[in-house]
N, C-alpha and C positions, 0 to 999 in steps of 0.2 A: 503494500499498497505504498502510495506518497506520501499522502499527506489528509490529515482526516477532509481541509476541505476539496481537495483533487484525490479521488481513490482511485484513479484510476485501475486502469484490465475494469473485472467483471465482477466489481466490490464495490457495495455500501450498507445503512443499515442505521440503526441508533445503536446509543451505548448507554446503558448507563450508569458506567464507569466514570470515578470523580475523589480524587485526594482530599480530601473534606478537615484533614486531621485536625487543624487547627479547629476547627469549625466543632469539632466532636471533643475533643479537650474541654473545651471551654463549658458545651454545655452538663460534663460530666465534671464538673467543679461547679457551674450551678446545683447541676442536683445534690454535690457532694460537696459543700464549700469550706470545711477542715480537708482537703485531700491536699496532701503534699506529696503522695505520688504514686505511681500508675502503672501499676504489670502490663506491658503491651506487646501483645499474645502478635507474633508475626510466622510466617513458614519463610523460614531463608534461605529456600530452593527458591517461590516462585521472585521473576521480577516487576510484579505488579506490588504482591505487599512488601517489598524492600523497597521501594518507592514510596509507600503509606508510612514506612517506618521513618525513614527523612526526612518523609516533613511531620511526623508526629514531634520528632525530637528537637526538631527546629522549632516546631512550634511551640512546646512544654513551658521557655521559661515567659510567656508572654502570658497564661495564666498562672503562673507561679508551683510549676510543677518539676517534679524530678518524674523520670522513667527509667524503667528496669524490667529489658526485652530479656521477655522470656522462644527463644527461638521451637517452634514445634510446628511438622509437617506429616505430622497418624496422631492416629486415634492413642499413640501408648507412650509420641513426646508430650502429648497435651494430658495426661493423665501424671507423668512424674513433672511438667512443669505446673500442678497448680498443689505436688508433693513440695514445690522447694516454696511456692508460696504459704503455706503452714507452719514455716519459719521466717519468711519473710515480713516486715512490714512495711507490706503496701496498703492504698488506700482501694484501690477499684480496675478495675481491666479496665482496656480498650482492645477490642478484636480488629484487626490488620483484614484487608479483605483477600478471603482467599477462599478456595470453593471446599477443602476441608475442613474450616470452622461453621460452614454454610448446613455441610454433610451433618455434621456433629452438633448443631446450634440447642439442642434440645438435653445433650450429656455435656455441654457446658455450660448453659444456664443453672443445669441444679448442679452443678460444681461450684456457680459462682456461688446461691444461696448457701450451697452445705455449709459453702468457708465464709459466709457474710459477708465475702464483697460485690458493692455495685459495679455492671461491664456493661460495655457498652457498643455499640458493632452499625457497620455501614449500613447491615438489612432485614430489614420492618421484620419478618420472620423469628430471629433471632428475639427482637422483643416479646412476640404473639408467641413465644415459644416457654418464656416466663424470663430475660434476660431486665437488669430494668431498661434501657432507655437502645433507640435506633435512631442514626436519622442520614438520610442519604437521599441517593435520587429516588423517584418514585418512577417504580418500575412498569406502572399502569399508565406511565405516560409516552415511556420507551417502547410498550407497546403498541398503543396508539400511534406513533412516528412509524414503526412499519408498517405496520397496517396500511397507512398512508402511501409510504414507501411501494408498498405491491402494486397501490390502486397506483400508481402514477407509475411504475415501471407495463402493467397491465393498459398503461393506455400506449405506450412506444418510446420511453423514456429511458435512456442508458444507465444505468445500475452506476456504469464510471463518470458521467456526468453531474450526479446528488451527492454532497456530503454529506458526511456517517455525522448523525447529529447527536450534538451533545445534548444531556440534563440541565434542563432550567427550572427543571420544577421538582426543590427538596420534601422531606418528609418529616418532622420531630414523631416515632412513638414516646409517648411514656404506659410504663404494665405498671400500673399502681396498687397494682395485689405483691408487687415485688417489694415495691416501695417500702411497701407496712412491709412484708417480712424480713424489713431490713431495718425497721428504726426512722425513715428517712422519713421527711414530710415534704413533699412536694410542693416547691413558691409558688404564689400562684403566676407569679411572671412568667412563671415557663409551661403550666399547664395551659395559659392564657397562650402561648406558642403551639402547642402542640397540636398536628390537626387528627389524634385518635390520641386518644384515652383509654388502659387494657385496666378493667375492674378488675 
């Protein structure tokens, strides 16, 4: 692919991948005001996860946070990372973008709850599975954009002439049930900005 604006070849589409490390850290800090150290789960074998990790590390000082990186690329390593957290002093968990974290979102949410740690992800399914929060690009909006492109291509436009559509709509989910279980009080400002609240 030449670029997102001019993909060339016979490629185009819609993506919901974005690097939002700074925004997610700020949200986690709003949800857990006393947080000082955040464990960042990253699959260091995945370039996308590594890119996000760099963004998180550079953004952390702004909300006054330190990060502790935990590399995990499979379920065993995820379990080992949580064992490490049992003796570490961290105040929350940040899940970087990676298919392994999506696949095991329910297990990760349960482990975070068991360890009493608030966790945030970029995928709304994580919050729905019991994680504290998610903030990321709207998947339904990306699907709608993809559908519009299918229509345009069926009408004769060339995929190579259509830029890859990047996200413009983002969603914040808060799982209040999880917040209550962690003893957190979610402030009215965060609640007012949430697109979805899970009771």
